C-alpha positions in Angstrom: -0.1 -0.1 0.0 1.3 3.1 -0.8 2.6 6.1 1.1 0.1 8.9 1.1 1.1 12.7 2.5 -1.8 12.4 5.1 -0.5 8.4 5.8 2.6 10.2 6.5 1.5 13.3 8.4 -0.4 10.6 10.9 2.8 8.9 10.9 4.9 11.5 11.6 2.3 12.9 14.7 2.0 9.7 16.1 5.5 9.2 16.5 5.8 12.8 17.7 3.0 12.3 20.3 4.9 8.9 21.3 8.5 10.5 21.2 6.8 13.8 23.9 5.1 11.5 25.7 8.4 9.3 25.9 10.6 12.9 27.0 8.1 13.6 29.4 8.1 9.9 31.0 11.5 10.1 31.1 11.4 14.1 32.5 9.0 12.7 35.4 11.0 10.1 36.1 15.0 11.9 36.7 12.7 14.7 38.6 11.3 11.6 41.0 14.9 10.0 41.2 15.8 14.3 42.2 13.7 13.8 44.6 14.4 10.5 46.0 18.0 11.3 45.7 17.2 15.0 48.0 15.4 12.8 50.7 18.1 10.5 50.7 20.5 13.2 51.5 18.8 14.7 54.4 18.5 11.3 55.6 22.2 10.7 55.3 22.7 14.7 56.8 20.3 14.2 59.4 21.8 11.2 60.0 25.2 12.2 60.2 24.7 14.9 62.4 23.1 13.3 65.0 26.4 10.5 64.5 28.6 14.0 65.0 26.9 15.2 67.8 26.7 11.9 70.4 30.4 11.3 69.3 30.7 15.2 70.3 29.4 14.6 73.4 30.6 11.7 74.0 34.1 13.1 73.7 34.3 16.0 75.5 33.0 13.5 78.6 35.7 11.2 77.9 38.4 14.4 77.8 36.3 15.8 80.8 36.6 12.9 82.7 40.5 12.4 82.0 41.3 16.8 82.7 39.4 16.0 86.2 41.7 12.5 86.6 45.3 14.2 85.5 44.2 16.7 87.9 44.1 14.3 90.6 47.0 12.5 90.4 49.2 16.0 90.0 47.8 17.1 92.8 48.9 13.6 94.1 51.9 13.9 92.7 53.0 17.7 93.9 51.5 16.5 97.3 54.2 13.4 97.3 56.9 15.7 96.3 56.1 17.8 99.6 56.3 15.3 101.9 59.3 13.8 100.3 60.7 16.9 100.9 59.9 17.5 104.2 61.5 14.0 104.4 64.4 15.5 104.2 64.5 18.8 105.5 66.2 17.4 108.8 68.5 15.6 106.9 69.4 19.3 105.2 69.6 20.6 108.4 72.2 18.4 109.7 74.4 18.3 106.8 73.9 22.0 105.2 72.9 24.1 108.3 69.3 24.9 109.4 69.3 27.9 106.9 69.0 25.4 104.1 67.0 23.6 106.1 64.3 25.8 106.1 64.6 27.1 102.9 63.3 23.4 102.3 60.9 23.1 104.3 59.3 26.6 103.1 59.8 24.8 99.1 57.4 22.1 101.0 55.1 24.2 102.5 54.9 25.6 99.4 54.6 22.7 97.3 51.7 21.5 99.2 50.0 25.1 99.1 49.9 24.9 95.1 48.6 20.8 95.5 46.3 22.1 97.7 45.2 24.8 95.4 45.0 23.1 92.7 42.7 20.6 94.2 40.3 22.8 94.8 40.1 24.7 91.7 37.6 23.5 88.9 39.1 22.7 85.5 36.9 26.2 84.2 39.0 28.2 87.0 42.5 26.5 86.0 41.2 26.9 82.5 41.1 31.2 83.1 44.1 31.2 85.2 46.4 29.4 82.4 44.7 32.6 79.9 45.8 35.0 82.5 48.9 33.6 83.2 50.1 33.5 79.3 48.5 37.2 78.7 50.7 38.4 81.3 53.6 36.4 80.5 54.4 34.6 77.0 57.6 34.3 76.7 57.5 32.8 80.1 54.1 30.6 79.1 56.4 29.8 76.1 58.9 28.7 77.8 57.2 26.3 80.2 55.4 24.9 77.5 58.9 24.0 74.8 59.9 22.7 78.5 56.8 20.8 78.1 57.1 19.3 74.7 60.4 18.3 75.3 60.0 16.8 78.3 57.3 14.5 76.8 59.5 13.2 73.9 61.8 12.4 75.9 59.3 10.4 78.4 58.0 8.7 75.0 61.4 8.0 73.1 62.2 5.7 75.7 
C-alpha cells in the first residue's frame, strides 16, 4: 500500500506524540529520582549530624573525665613531692645547716599549698588562670610549653 501524504503526516504526528510522551515520562522519572536523591541526602545529613553530636558529646565527656583524673593525679604527685621534701629537711639541717633546712621546709609548704589550690579549683578556673598567665607572661608561658614538649618527647622515646 502506497504511502499518502496524509498517512505520512499521521505517522509523523504519532511518532512526535510518542516521543513527547516518552520525553515527558523521562523528565518525570528524572524529577522523581532527583527528589529521592534529595530525600536520601537529607536523611544521611540528619543521621550524620546526630552521630556527630553523639561523638562530640562522648568525646567531651571523656576529655572532661581525663582532665579531672589528670588534675587529681598532679595534685597527688605534688603532695607526695612535698612530703618527700619535708621528710628530707632534717637531713639538710644536719649536712648543710638550719638555714638551708628552712629553705627546704618553705619549699615543701609552698608545694603543698600549690597542690591544695590545684585540688580546690575547677577545670574552668584553672583554664582561666592559664589564660591570664599567658596574657601577662607570654614568653614564660612559651618557654614552659617548649620545656614540657621536650620532656614529653623524651618520655615517649623511651
